[in-house]
KOLBATI-601487 format. One line per 4 residues: their letters; for each residue x, y, z of N, C-alpha, C. Coordinates in steps of 0.02 Angstrom, whole numbers, plus 50000, padded with zeros to 5 digits. Layout:
<sites>
A = X:Y:Z:X:Y:Z:X:Y:Z ~ ...
</sites>
This chain:
<sites>
MGIE = 50047:49958:49995:50014:50001:49997:50048:50066:50022 ~ 50035:50106:49930:50070:50169:49938:50041:50228:49953 ~ 50081:50291:49944:50048:50348:49927:50035:50339:49855 ~ 49971:50405:49862:49917:50409:49794:49921:50434:49777
TKWR = 49948:50492:49709:49946:50540:49700:49880:50560:49643 ~ 49840:50616:49696:49779:50641:49653:49801:50704:49634 ~ 49718:50727:49611:49735:50774:49581:49669:50827:49613 ~ 49657:50887:49622:49636:50896:49688:49580:50980:49636
CGEC = 49513:50995:49635:49513:51012:49597:49501:51079:49634 ~ 49513:51155:49609:49539:51213:49640:49469:51243:49670 ~ 49415:51219:49634:49371:51245:49655:49304:51207:49705 ~ 49308:51156:49695:49258:51122:49741:49308:51088:49774
HELH = 49345:51078:49783:49405:51025:49800:49396:50947:49803 ~ 49346:50938:49763:49360:50854:49752:49416:50836:49710 ~ 49450:50766:49740:49483:50720:49732:49488:50678:49661 ~ 49526:50698:49609:49511:50647:49571:49605:50617:49545
SDED = 49559:50537:49515:49615:50519:49480:49659:50505:49435 ~ 49649:50560:49371:49659:50583:49327:49660:50643:49317 ~ 49706:50686:49332:49693:50764:49301:49677:50775:49257 ~ 49663:50778:49209:49614:50787:49172:49545:50788:49192
EAHE = 49511:50749:49231:49467:50755:49249:49472:50799:49295 ~ 49517:50804:49365:49512:50865:49369:49483:50930:49355 ~ 49540:50934:49303:49513:51007:49255:49452:51021:49218 ~ 49443:50959:49214:49358:50961:49177:49316:50970:49235
CCQP = 49324:50951:49310:49285:50979:49364:49236:51035:49353 ~ 49278:51068:49352:49234:51142:49362:49295:51203:49346 ~ 49334:51187:49290:49358:51217:49252:49421:51270:49286 ~ 49414:51235:49350:49485:51286:49402:49557:51285:49368
SVTE = 49589:51303:49418:49648:51287:49404:49638:51226:49471 ~ 49703:51182:49453:49703:51103:49484:49760:51067:49545 ~ 49773:51081:49587:49829:51053:49634:49851:50967:49633 ~ 49898:50975:49615:49933:50901:49660:49951:50895:49705
VYVC = 49873:50840:49745:49899:50823:49824:49921:50748:49826 ~ 49931:50717:49877:49969:50648:49885:49930:50625:49959 ~ 49899:50576:49951:49833:50539:50006:49899:50492:50027 ~ 49878:50486:50100:49887:50453:50133:49847:50365:50128
PACQ = 49872:50308:50108:49847:50249:50105:49782:50228:50173 ~ 49814:50257:50226:49778:50231:50295:49730:50278:50272 ~ 49735:50343:50313:49664:50361:50351:49625:50425:50270 ~ 49650:50399:50203:49624:50436:50154:49628:50502:50142
DYHF = 49662:50563:50203:49661:50613:50199:49737:50653:50152 ~ 49735:50693:50131:49771:50721:50063:49827:50777:50120 ~ 49879:50792:50059:49916:50815:50085:49939:50853:50056 ~ 49986:50923:50044:50025:50968:50004:50070:50925:49977
DEAD = 50105:50890:50015:50189:50860:49999:50175:50792:50030 ~ 50223:50768:49974:50229:50696:49982:50268:50661:50030 ~ 50315:50685:50064:50326:50673:50123:50285:50685:50197 ~ 50246:50718:50203:50197:50726:50240:50143:50690:50252
AELC = 50121:50652:50181:50088:50600:50165:50089:50538:50187 ~ 50181:50537:50173:50206:50477:50186:50217:50454:50282 ~ 50216:50512:50330:50236:50535:50372:50138:50543:50407 ~ 50098:50533:50394:50039:50564:50405:50019:50497:50451
CGVS = 50018:50441:50446:49999:50390:50497:50054:50312:50494 ~ 50101:50353:50466:50169:50292:50492:50152:50241:50460 ~ 50147:50236:50393:50137:50158:50367:50188:50160:50310 ~ 50202:50222:50302:50292:50195:50267:50350:50166:50315
QERC = 50384:50137:50296:50429:50106:50344:50513:50108:50305 ~ 50558:50119:50370:50599:50138:50367:50639:50046:50375 ~ 50685:50028:50351:50715:49986:50344:50796:49977:50355 ~ 50791:49959:50424:50892:49963:50468:50944:49930:50444
PVCC = 50961:49939:50376:51013:49923:50366:51059:49854:50385 ~ 51058:49872:50471:51096:49823:50491:51078:49765:50497 ~ 51011:49772:50555:51015:49712:50581:50915:49668:50517 ~ 50891:49755:50477:50852:49734:50423:50765:49728:50465
RDHG = 50758:49755:50513:50684:49778:50559:50681:49831:50510 ~ 50608:49843:50504:50555:49873:50468:50530:49924:50556 ~ 50563:49969:50533:50526:50044:50576:50464:50082:50553 ~ 50414:50098:50587:50376:50153:50542:50422:50230:50546
ASSI = 50395:50265:50478:50429:50321:50465:50444:50375:50510 ~ 50397:50381:50555:50375:50414:50594:50399:50418:50667 ~ 50447:50363:50659:50460:50332:50734:50530:50359:50763 ~ 50566:50335:50817:50627:50389:50813:50671:50319:50817
DAVA = 50649:50256:50800:50702:50201:50753:50730:50234:50670 ~ 50694:50264:50643:50669:50278:50586:50726:50355:50581 ~ 50724:50375:50626:50756:50442:50626:50819:50407:50635 ~ 50799:50383:50701:50878:50347:50717:50943:50346:50653
IRVA = 50916:50279:50589:50926:50238:50548:50930:50322:50509 ~ 50914:50364:50509:50930:50429:50434:50993:50460:50462 ~ 51005:50465:50524:51022:50490:50567:51089:50468:50582 ~ 51099:50400:50589:51178:50362:50622:51178:50318:50585
GHCR = 51124:50268:50531:51134:50211:50520:51110:50155:50537 ~ 51103:50155:50567:51065:50084:50625:51006:50124:50679 ~ 50957:50068:50696:50913:50086:50725:50939:50071:50814 ~ 50900:50073:50842:50908:50068:50922:50924:49997:50943
TCKP = 50864:49964:50894:50872:49885:50930:50934:49821:50910 ~ 50976:49853:50862:51038:49824:50834:51111:49833:50868 ~ 51107:49895:50896:51154:49947:50903:51119:50001:50938 ~ 51122:50005:51011:51081:50049:51062:51130:50091:51063
HFSI = 51199:50103:51047:51258:50141:51087:51240:50200:51010 ~ 51237:50280:51014:51256:50325:50983:51318:50391:51021 ~ 51358:50438:50960:51380:50474:51005:51373:50503:51038 ~ 51347:50588:51055:51331:50620:51081:51315:50671:51028
DQQF = 51346:50670:50970:51309:50713:50923:51251:50672:50872 ~ 51273:50616:50897:51201:50588:50842:51146:50586:50903 ~ 51146:50559:50967:51100:50565:51019:51065:50633:51006 ~ 51092:50683:51011:51078:50759:51007:51008:50758:50931
TIES = 51036:50754:50876:51008:50776:50828:50944:50698:50827 ~ 50976:50678:50839:50904:50593:50832:50867:50635:50860 ~ 50841:50660:50959:50808:50683:50978:50787:50721:50954 ~ 50834:50796:50949:50815:50844:50914:50762:50832:50868
NFEQ = 50803:50800:50819:50734:50776:50753:50677:50754:50760 ~ 50689:50699:50803:50619:50653:50820:50560:50716:50861 ~ 50580:50760:50903:50554:50790:50949:50503:50855:50874 ~ 50548:50858:50829:50521:50911:50767:50459:50881:50747
ISGQ = 50488:50802:50708:50422:50758:50689:50362:50744:50737 ~ 50370:50747:50784:50322:50701:50857:50278:50765:50916 ~ 50302:50817:50903:50311:50848:50948:50320:50836:51026 ~ 50344:50778:51040:50362:50757:51093:50435:50745:51087
FVSL = 50468:50753:51181:50525:50733:51169:50540:50658:51213 ~ 50584:50646:51181:50611:50561:51201:50683:50548:51205 ~ 50724:50542:51267:50773:50549:51295:50798:50447:51271 ~ 50852:50438:51245:50876:50399:51192:50926:50352:51271
NR = 50905:50412:51325:50971:50361:51378:50894:50345:51434 ~ 50859:50343:51425:50822:50322:51483:50769:50258:51465
</sites>
């Protein structure tokens, strides 16, 4: 199940699977949007759609475990190249970056030392 691209009618905001359908709907401008496969909510940025319900997965290259794209383990993979499960130790700089990035994504602070 992946992120679906749709087009939104600029006038009535109806979503269409085909860009031409969206243009013909009310003859307004059309906006490309990205639809979360889990909740069917649309987003203007593909990355936001991927993070919406955490459906996309981030695979750890060390242990091959899958983690939700918005999890702290996914952030650790992007920053340090591994998750907390296979290698729970990070440098101080990596730890700060992981905690800071996760807080920006989720709005909650999680300490890697607890």
